[in-house]
C-alpha positions as CSV (number, residue, x, y, z in Angstrom):
1,M,6.4,5.2,9.5
2,K,2.7,4.4,9.0
3,L,1.8,8.0,10.0
4,L,4.2,9.4,7.5
5,K,2.7,7.3,4.7
6,K,-0.8,8.4,5.7
7,I,0.2,12.1,5.7
8,T,1.9,11.7,2.3
9,L,-1.1,10.0,0.9
10,F,-3.4,12.7,2.3
11,A,-1.2,15.4,0.9
12,L,-1.1,13.8,-2.6
13,V,-4.9,13.4,-2.7
14,F,-5.5,16.9,-1.4
15,L,-3.1,18.4,-4.0
16,S,-4.6,16.4,-6.8
17,F,-8.1,17.6,-5.9
18,S,-7.1,21.2,-5.4
19,A,-5.1,21.4,-8.6
20,S,-7.9,19.9,-10.6
21,A,-10.3,22.6,-9.3
22,D,-8.3,25.4,-11.0
23,S,-8.2,26.6,-14.5
24,F,-4.7,27.2,-15.9
25,C,-3.9,30.0,-18.2
26,T,-0.5,29.0,-19.5
27,G,1.9,30.8,-21.7
28,K,4.4,33.7,-22.0
29,I,3.6,37.1,-20.6
30,K,2.7,39.6,-23.4
31,Q,2.1,42.5,-21.1
32,L,3.0,43.2,-17.5
33,A,2.5,46.6,-15.9
34,I,2.1,48.3,-12.5
35,G,0.1,51.5,-12.3
36,R,0.8,54.5,-10.2
37,S,-1.9,53.3,-7.8
38,G,0.0,50.0,-7.4
39,T,-2.4,47.9,-9.5
40,V,-0.7,44.9,-11.2
41,L,-1.9,44.2,-14.8
42,I,-1.0,41.2,-16.9
43,A,-2.0,39.8,-20.3
44,G,-1.0,36.9,-22.5
45,P,-0.9,33.5,-20.8
46,G,-3.5,31.3,-22.4
47,G,-5.2,34.2,-24.1
48,L,-5.6,36.1,-20.9
49,P,-6.7,39.7,-21.8
50,S,-5.3,42.7,-20.0
51,T,-6.6,42.2,-16.5
52,Y,-5.8,43.3,-13.0
53,L,-4.5,40.7,-10.5
54,C,-3.8,42.7,-7.3
55,S,-2.4,45.9,-5.8
56,V,0.9,46.4,-4.0
57,N,-0.6,49.2,-1.9
58,I,-3.9,47.8,-0.6
59,K,-5.6,44.4,-0.3
60,Q,-7.5,44.1,-3.6
61,N,-9.1,41.2,-5.4
62,N,-8.7,39.1,-2.2
63,V,-4.9,39.3,-2.4
64,E,-2.8,40.6,0.5
65,V,-0.3,43.4,-0.2
66,E,2.8,41.3,0.6
67,S,1.5,38.5,-1.6
68,C,0.9,40.9,-4.4
69,K,4.5,42.3,-4.1
70,A,5.8,38.7,-4.4
71,I,3.5,37.9,-7.3
72,F,4.7,41.0,-9.2
73,S,8.3,40.1,-8.5
74,Q,7.8,36.6,-9.7
75,L,6.0,37.7,-12.9
76,L,8.7,40.3,-13.6
77,A,11.5,37.7,-13.3
78,A,9.5,35.2,-15.5
79,Q,9.1,37.9,-18.1
80,A,12.8,38.9,-18.0
81,Q,13.8,35.2,-18.4
82,Q,11.1,34.6,-21.1
83,K,9.6,31.7,-19.1
84,E,6.0,30.5,-19.4
85,V,3.7,31.0,-16.4
86,N,0.5,29.5,-15.2
87,I,-2.1,31.9,-13.9
88,T,-4.7,29.9,-12.2
89,F,-8.4,30.6,-11.4
90,N,-10.9,29.0,-9.2
91,P,-13.7,28.2,-10.0
92,K,-12.9,26.8,-13.4
93,L,-13.2,28.9,-16.5
94,S,-14.4,27.7,-19.8
95,S,-11.7,29.9,-21.4
96,C,-8.9,32.2,-20.3
97,S,-10.2,34.8,-22.6
98,Q,-13.4,35.1,-20.6
99,V,-11.6,36.9,-17.8
100,K,-12.7,40.4,-17.6
101,S,-10.6,42.7,-19.8
102,W,-9.4,45.9,-18.0
103,G,-11.1,44.7,-14.8
104,W,-10.3,42.6,-11.8
105,A,-9.5,38.9,-12.5
106,E,-12.2,37.3,-10.5
107,G,-11.2,33.9,-9.0
108,F,-7.5,34.6,-9.4
109,N,-5.6,32.0,-7.4
110,W,-2.0,31.2,-8.2
111,V,1.0,32.3,-10.2
112,I,3.3,29.4,-11.2
113,V,6.5,29.9,-13.2
114,N,7.4,27.0,-15.5
115,D,10.9,25.8,-16.3
């Protein structure tokens, strides 16, 4: 039982530190697209400009192909259901609008769909 408590405590501490290291761009998706080359583009959450997240064809922006496919699917479902999403970046951003417009979203980390 003590081991389980230690593991749980470690996990909580780790998650709180890792979550606090990210910037969250939160809101509804205003634009979601996939180009003929497989590049996924998003705009909207937290003032995020039109920016490229990943590619469903080749590893791009440090995102594996299978992960990008799952990310696009998750974003498409969130948009269809009009749910808010969190797009996170690490290291911290001073503003979501500082992400490069029509370029690769440097430091892209997570896609989280909110209830």
